[in-house]
N, C-alpha and C positions, 0 to 999 in steps of 0.2 A: 050344045045346049044353050039356047038363046036367053033364057030367063034366069041366068045365074045371079043377076043383080037382086033378085028377090031373096035368094038364100043369104047373100052378103049385102047388108044395107049400105056398106061403104063403097060397094062396087056399083057404079052407074054405067049405063051404056055409053061407050065412047070415052070413058074416064080411064086414064092410065096413070097410076100413082108414080111409076118410075119417071114418066114425062114431067109430072108435077115437081118431083124432087130434083130432076135435072135442071128445071127452070130456076128453082130455089138456089141450087148450087151455082148456077151461072150468075144470078143476082148477087150472091154472097162473094163470088170471085171478083165481080166488078167493083163491089164496095171495098173489098180488101185491097184491090189494086189502087183505087182512089185514095184510100187511107194511107197506104204505103207511100204514094206520091206526096201526100200532105206531110207525112213524117219526114220525108227527104227534104222538102222545102223548109220545114221548121228547123231541122238540123243545120241546113245551110244558113238560115237566118241567125241561129244561135252562134255558129262559127263566126259570122260577120260581126255580131254584137260583141263576142269575146275579143275579137281582134281590136275593135274600137275601144273597148274597156282597157285593153293593154296599152294602146297608144295614149289614151287619156291619163292612165296611171303614170306612164313615162313622162308625159307633159307636166303633170302635177308635181312629180318629183323634181323635174328640171326647174320648174318655177320656184319651188322651195329652195333648191340649191342656190339659185340666183339671189333670192330674197335674203337668205340666211348669210350670204357673203357680202352684202352691201356694207360699205365702209370697212371692209376687211373683217367682217363679222362683229365689229364693235358698234352695236346699234345705239349706244349712248351718244354717238356723233350725229345721229339723226334727230330731227325735230320730234318732240313728244307725241304729236298727233300721228306722225308716221309710225312710231313705235307702238302706239296703242292699236292702230289699224293692223299692223303686222301680227301682234300678239292675238288680236281678235280673230284674224284670218286663220292663223295657225291653230288656235284652240277650237274654233267653230267649224272649220272646213278640213284643213289638212290632217290633223291628228285623228279625227273620227273616221275619215275616209281610209287613211292608212291602217287604222285598227281593224276596220271592217274587211279590207282587202287581205290583211294578214290572217284574220280568222277564216276567211273563205279558202285561202291557200292551205291552211292547216287542215281544214275539213277535206279538201281534195287530196291531200297527201296521206290521209289515213286510209288503211286498207278496207 
């Protein structure tokens, strides 16, 4: 029966709905593959960023250990402007960063 497209308005001559959905499925599979590739790239970028943060954290702690032990830890033996600068650096940079890092680690440790 050639004229079955008249009985079913969704059925047109030469139109195969399975072929249409197969094409849609192929397109979705290609997009999923691309998305998975991008997720992999982002995870690698995140891993590299976390490694860099860890190295910077270690450097910051090392710098503070050096600064805090100047003059055997007796900063009164340093000039007042040096003391002011160190207190300012500690209060404005070191302490806030260490606080933020410890809060992040606490969040990561929670189940």
